[in-house]
N, C-alpha and C positions, 0 to 999 in steps of 0.2 A: 284452459282447454275449451274450445267451442263445442256445444252439444252436437252430437251426431244426428244427422237427418235420416229418419227411417221412412219418410212419407212415400218415396218412390218404391221402396221395397214392399210396403204394405199395399200400395196401389197395384203393383204387379201381382201380389198374392191374391188380392180380391178379384182382379180381372181373370186370371187363370183359373182360380177356384170356381167362380161363377160360370165360366165357359164350360168347364169340365162337368160341373153339376148339371147344366142344361143338357149337354150331350148325353150324359148318363140317364137322365129322366126320359129323354126322347128314345133312347135305346130300350129302356124298360117298356115304354109304351109300344114300341115296335114289336118287342118280344111278346107282349100281351096280345097284340093283334094277330101275330103269327099263330100263337096258341089257340086263339078263338077260331081262326080259319081252320086249323087242323081238327079242332073239336067239332066244328060244324060239318066238315067232310065226314068224320067218323059217325056222327049222329045221323047223317042223311044217306049213308051207305045202304043200298037196298038188299044186301046179301047177309044172311044170318049164318051161312055155313062157315065152319071154323077156318077153312083155307081161303075164304074170300072176304070175311068181315074186316072192317077197319076199326082199330082201337086206339084211342088217345089217352095218354097218361101224363099228367102234370106232376113231375117229380119234386120240383122246388121252384123258387122264384127265378132260378137261372137255368133250369133244365126241363125239357119235355120230350116225350117219346111218342112216335106214331108208328103203329104196326099194321101191316097189310100184305097179304099174298106172299108170305115168306120174307118180306123185307121189313126193316126198321129204319126210320129216320130219327136221328137224335139232334135236337136243337139246343145249343149251349150258348148262353149269353156270357161274354167276358165282363168282369167287373171293372176293368181299367179302360181308359180312353187313350187312343193312339193318334199319331200324326204320321203322314206318309213321308218317305224320304224325298229329298230334293230331286232325285232322279226318276221318281215315279211319274207316269204320264198324267196322273190327276193334277199334279202340281203345275203343269203347263196350261191348264184350262183357264180361260178368261174368268170363269165362275170363281175359281180359287184366287186368281190374281186380284180380283176386285175386293176380296175379303179373305185374308189368310185364315181367319178363325174357322172358316168353312171346311178347312182340311182336317180339323180334329173330329174323330169319329169313334163311336162305340162299335163293337163287333159282335155279331151273332154267327156262330159256326153251325153248319149243317153237315152231319155225317150220315153215311149209309152203311148199315150193318145187315147181316142176315138175322131175321127174328129168332131163329133157333139158337143164336149165340146167347141170347138172354133167356130163352125158354129153358135151355139145358145148362145154363151157367157156364158156358164155354168162354171164360174171361180172357183167354189167350187168342181168341179169334180177332181178325183184323177188320177194321172198317175204313171207309174212304171219305175224305173231306170232299164234298161235291160243291160247296159254296161257302163264301164268307160274305155276310151282309153288313155293309158299312152304313152307318146312320150318323148324320151330323146335326148341328144345332138348329138347322132349318127344317128338320125332318126329311131332308132329301137323302136319297140312298142310291147305292149301286151294288152290284154283286160281282165279286171276283170268283169265277168258277166255271162250271159247265154251262154251255149255252142254253140248255133247256131250263135252267133254274131261274133265269131272269135277266136283269138289266146290267149291261156292261157300263164301264165308267163314262163314255161320252154322254150319257144321259143323266149324269150325276146332278147337274144343276136344274133339272126339270122334273124329275120323278119324285113324287112324295109317297112315303110309306103309309098308306091308308088301308082301309079294309079291303078294297079291291086289289091293291098291290100285294097284301099279305096272302090273299087267296091265290093269286097268280104264283107267288113264291112257293107255297106249299104244294099246289097241284103240279107245278113244273118240277119240283123236286121228286114228287111221287112218280111222275111220268118217267123221269130219268132213271130212278131206281128200278122201276118195273122193267124197263128196257135194257138195263145194265145186268146182263145175265151171268149166272154162275158158270164158270168154265172149268173143265177138268184140268187140274195142274199137270205140267209135264211129268212123265213117268219118273225121271231121275230125281225129281224134287220130293217124291213120296215113297221111293222104293225101300228106304230104311226107316224103321220105326222102333222105338224102345218099348220094353215090356209094360212100363207104366202107362204109356199112351194107349196101348192096346187094352189094358185093364180098365182104364178110364173110359175108353170108347165103348166097351161092353156094358158099362154102367150108364153112361149118359151122353155118348157121342161127343167126347171132349177133344178129339183131335183138332188141331188148329185148322180153321176153315176161313176162307175169304173168297170173294167173287173172282179175284184175279191172282190167287195164290200161285207164286212161281212165275208170274208174268209181270213185265214192266207195265205200270199204269200210265198209258199215253194220254196226254192232255187233249180232250175234245176230239179224239180219233176213234174211241171205242164205242 
């Protein structure tokens, strides 16, 4: 029996492994830049009043939090590397067709919560994904999400996630969150409540709360 040739298998393993490691390292760097931008904004905030101050917390290598004026932005870096489906608009770009490896991306999610959800441990409160930051092996990026947050996919091949880009991402996300106001839910959505919720509310305001509770979250129209 002839010996089996594993060279092609291990070459594929090496190629994919090194590509994903490079993308992961770039995503880590991007996350660090975003955290530094958020920390800088918090440090330079001129307001000391509790309701106006900006506070940044780095929870872990994969999570950070930014609190300001009743809002919270949660930045979460995913540990895995993703590729877009063949039907995604990104895959039709000349930038990707020239080098398919550019379509492999790390992802940083940006969520908007009410800061009181964390202050009062209301862990059933709802937050909203306002942006997904995709970073590839070339440190190019785009953002899938709200217009205020940043760069849409047509700029994928030209925008580099550097310090200036990180600042624009954080300040844009803050601007969106500040303007995304808390609305009173429809009466019928809150007219019935159980005794436990009332007791919890009297202790720490734990009734489920979200900026659009009871409303459909319309993409880029609110």
